[in-house]
C-alpha positions in Angstrom: -31.3 126.8 -42.3 -29.3 125.5 -39.4 -27.7 122.1 -40.3 -25.7 121.6 -37.1 -26.3 118.4 -35.3 -25.6 117.4 -31.8 -23.0 114.8 -32.9 -21.2 117.4 -35.0 -21.2 120.0 -32.2 -19.9 117.4 -29.8 -17.2 116.3 -32.3 -16.0 119.9 -32.7 -15.9 120.4 -28.9 -13.9 117.2 -28.4 -11.5 118.2 -31.1 -10.8 121.6 -29.5 -10.4 119.9 -26.1 -7.9 117.5 -27.6 -5.9 120.3 -29.1 -5.9 122.2 -25.8 -4.9 119.1 -23.9 -1.9 118.5 -26.1 -0.6 122.0 -25.1 -0.7 121.2 -21.4 2.5 119.9 -19.7 1.0 117.0 -17.8 4.2 116.2 -15.8 4.0 119.7 -14.3 0.3 119.1 -13.5 1.1 115.8 -11.9 3.9 117.4 -9.8 1.5 120.2 -8.7 -1.2 117.7 -7.7 1.4 115.5 -5.8 2.7 118.5 -3.8 -0.8 119.6 -3.1 -1.6 116.1 -1.7 1.5 116.1 0.5 0.7 119.6 1.8 -2.9 118.5 2.6 -1.6 115.5 4.5 0.8 117.5 6.5 -1.8 120.1 7.3 -4.3 117.4 8.4 -1.7 115.8 10.7 -0.7 119.1 12.2 -4.4 120.1 12.8 -5.0 116.8 14.6 -1.8 117.2 16.6 -2.8 120.7 17.7 -6.3 119.7 18.5 -5.1 116.9 20.7 -2.8 119.2 22.6 -5.7 121.7 23.1 -7.9 118.9 24.4 -5.3 117.7 26.8 -4.7 121.2 28.1 -8.4 121.7 28.6 -8.7 118.4 30.4 -5.8 119.3 32.7 -7.5 122.7 33.4 -10.9 121.2 34.1 -9.9 118.1 36.0 -9.7 119.8 39.4 -13.0 121.6 38.9 -14.9 118.5 37.7 -13.5 116.0 40.2 -11.7 117.5 43.2 -8.6 115.6 44.4 -9.4 112.7 46.8 -7.8 112.7 50.2 -4.9 110.2 50.6 -6.1 106.8 51.8 -4.4 105.2 54.8 -2.3 102.2 54.0 -3.6 98.8 55.2 -2.1 97.7 58.5 -2.6 94.0 58.0 0.4 92.1 56.6 0.0 89.3 54.2 1.7 86.1 55.2 2.7 83.7 52.5 1.2 80.2 52.8 3.6 77.3 52.7 4.0 75.7 49.3 2.2 72.4 49.0 4.5 69.7 47.6 3.1 66.6 45.9 4.0 63.4 47.6 5.2 61.8 44.3 7.6 64.8 43.8 9.3 63.9 47.0 9.5 60.3 46.0 10.9 61.2 42.6 13.5 63.4 44.3 14.7 60.5 46.4 14.9 58.3 43.3 17.2 60.7 41.6 20.1 59.3 43.7 19.5 55.7 42.4 21.2 54.4 39.3 19.3 53.4 36.2 19.9 49.7 36.8 18.4 50.0 40.3 15.4 51.9 39.0 14.8 49.2 36.3 15.0 46.5 39.0 12.5 48.4 41.3 10.1 49.1 38.4 10.5 45.7 36.7 11.4 47.5 33.5 13.6 45.7 30.9 13.8 48.5 28.3 16.8 50.8 28.4 15.4 54.3 29.1 16.7 57.5 30.6 16.6 58.0 34.4 13.7 60.5 34.0 11.7 58.1 32.0 12.3 55.4 34.5 11.3 57.6 37.4 8.2 58.7 35.6 7.1 55.1 34.8 7.6 54.1 38.4 5.6 57.0 39.8 2.9 56.4 37.2 2.5 52.8 38.2 
């Protein structure tokens, strides 16, 4: 009569696997796997690099066949003339006010507060 059960058989298999696993040098296995991954990465990069070079060579070889070179176009004979720069009228007024003193600017603008020349000119132009 066979008295082996599934659980007993699984236990014996697990025990034998455990004993076999203790005999393996796992550091060596890890090093082998690591070097394999590095090799795979380098080979993948190199395959992509060579594929790209082959595609570029094929493109250079087929470019004249697919689209023949276009004749050179003549250069336009019209010359572009720069338009004069438009200057805002307040900019000219502000440039003239630069030569005045702060006291004169406060008098002109009716400003009592002590401010910088630029602030005074800006306040006068804004009014």
